C-alpha beads as a LAMMPS data file, in Angstrom:
LAMMPS data file: protein, C-alpha beads

57 atoms
56 bonds

1 atom types
1 bond types

-500.0 500.0 xlo xhi
-500.0 500.0 ylo yhi
-500.0 500.0 zlo zhi

Masses

1 110.0

Atoms # bond

1 1 1 -417.961 -87.311 -221.005
2 1 1 -414.396 -88.544 -221.023
3 1 1 -411.825 -87.823 -223.680
4 1 1 -410.280 -90.849 -225.381
5 1 1 -407.113 -90.251 -223.390
6 1 1 -409.045 -90.405 -220.110
7 1 1 -410.529 -93.828 -220.839
8 1 1 -408.757 -96.549 -218.911
9 1 1 -410.106 -99.612 -220.727
10 1 1 -412.255 -100.826 -223.620
11 1 1 -415.411 -100.779 -221.499
12 1 1 -415.027 -97.050 -220.920
13 1 1 -414.267 -96.464 -224.604
14 1 1 -417.367 -98.426 -225.643
15 1 1 -419.484 -96.493 -223.150
16 1 1 -418.292 -93.185 -224.571
17 1 1 -418.909 -94.359 -228.134
18 1 1 -422.421 -95.450 -227.136
19 1 1 -423.007 -92.015 -225.589
20 1 1 -421.870 -90.321 -228.788
21 1 1 -424.091 -92.611 -230.879
22 1 1 -427.063 -91.770 -228.680
23 1 1 -426.398 -88.040 -229.107
24 1 1 -426.085 -88.398 -232.877
25 1 1 -429.387 -90.270 -233.086
26 1 1 -431.110 -87.649 -230.944
27 1 1 -429.745 -84.853 -233.149
28 1 1 -430.859 -86.633 -236.319
29 1 1 -434.347 -87.084 -234.879
30 1 1 -434.492 -83.376 -234.063
31 1 1 -433.192 -82.516 -237.535
32 1 1 -435.918 -84.642 -239.084
33 1 1 -438.604 -82.627 -237.311
34 1 1 -437.175 -79.496 -238.963
35 1 1 -437.117 -81.215 -242.354
36 1 1 -440.774 -82.149 -241.930
37 1 1 -441.601 -78.566 -240.968
38 1 1 -439.690 -77.251 -243.985
39 1 1 -441.633 -79.534 -246.309
40 1 1 -444.819 -77.628 -245.436
41 1 1 -443.262 -74.411 -246.736
42 1 1 -441.845 -76.031 -249.841
43 1 1 -445.340 -77.052 -250.925
44 1 1 -446.568 -73.456 -250.919
45 1 1 -443.518 -71.669 -252.325
46 1 1 -443.532 -71.033 -256.075
47 1 1 -441.182 -73.156 -258.089
48 1 1 -438.026 -71.279 -258.997
49 1 1 -435.973 -72.487 -261.923
50 1 1 -432.938 -70.452 -262.889
51 1 1 -432.556 -69.804 -266.620
52 1 1 -428.870 -70.622 -266.412
53 1 1 -426.341 -71.750 -263.888
54 1 1 -422.910 -70.160 -263.592
55 1 1 -420.202 -72.474 -262.288
56 1 1 -417.030 -70.751 -261.136
57 1 1 -413.936 -72.826 -260.499

Bonds

1 1 1 2
2 1 2 3
3 1 3 4
4 1 4 5
5 1 5 6
6 1 6 7
7 1 7 8
8 1 8 9
9 1 9 10
10 1 10 11
11 1 11 12
12 1 12 13
13 1 13 14
14 1 14 15
15 1 15 16
16 1 16 17
17 1 17 18
18 1 18 19
19 1 19 20
20 1 20 21
21 1 21 22
22 1 22 23
23 1 23 24
24 1 24 25
25 1 25 26
26 1 26 27
27 1 27 28
28 1 28 29
29 1 29 30
30 1 30 31
31 1 31 32
32 1 32 33
33 1 33 34
34 1 34 35
35 1 35 36
36 1 36 37
37 1 37 38
38 1 38 39
39 1 39 40
40 1 40 41
41 1 41 42
42 1 42 43
43 1 43 44
44 1 44 45
45 1 45 46
46 1 46 47
47 1 47 48
48 1 48 49
49 1 49 50
50 1 50 51
51 1 51 52
52 1 52 53
53 1 53 54
54 1 54 55
55 1 55 56
56 1 56 57
């Protein structure tokens, strides 16, 4: 992977952006598998509703 400063032209910049996009999509796909796994646990956990919420600013 090249840094932006190492890119010599727009083709190289676009290639690096495409590589980043591919990595982001792969990470989101992996994240989704964890979300699906978490949904199994959420169905069996008891519902927890706090009686009050304290907001500190």
